[in-house]
N, C-alpha and C positions, 0 to 999 in steps of 0.2 A: 472859517480857519482859511487862512492863509495856504497857497497851493505848498510853498515850502514845508511850512509847519507840519501840515498833513501828512506829508511825504516823509519826514523827519521821522514821523508818529509812526508809521505803515511800515517802514523798513525791516525793522527789526522785528514786525508782528509777520512779514511774509508766509505762508506758508502754516502758519498757527489757526486753531480751529479755537472755536469759542472767544472770537473777537466781536464787539458790538459797537458799530458804529450811528449815532443818533445824526439825522441829517436836519436841515436849516427850518423844515416846515414840520418834525415833530416825527418822521417815519424811523424806527429802529430796525435794523439790519444786521442779523448775526449769524456769523458762520465761520468760515475761512477766509483770509485772504489768498486769493489766486493768481490776481494778474492787476500790476499798477502801470498804467501809461501816462509818461509825461514829458515826452520829447517828441510826438509826432506832431509835423506841421496840421495845422489847421484845425484841431480836434481840441476841445476841452479836457485838460489830465482826468486823469477817472481811476478809479480801483474795482476791481470786480470782487465779490464774495460771493463764496459756495455756500448756502443755507442747509441745511440739515434735510429738509425738502427735496433736495435736488436742485431746485432753482440756481440760478447764477443772476446776478443780481448788480449793474452797473450804476455806479455812486461817483458823479463827477466831483473832486476833490474841492470848489467853492459851496456844495451843497452839504459839506460837512462841518458840523457843529461840533462833534464830541467823538473821540475814539477811548473804548474802554476796552483792555484786555483782563476778561475772565480766567485765564488761567492760574492756578492756583504756581506760584512761586516756590524752589526747591526749596525747605526746611519750613515749610509752613503747616 
């Protein structure tokens, strides 16, 4: 996924739990979006997810294949 598309998809999900990211190698990470770093020099833009077991997982944007929001929308 392009960095700009990943960033645009993740921004409204910042701080929300029950978000799942599927990586290009098939790994699935589900949890709360905690941090998005996209502007630091010489680093790969990435997102940090806080999993339900307390692990903090860092996923580089170029490794993101899909982003799923499993939160129930109001009115559903």
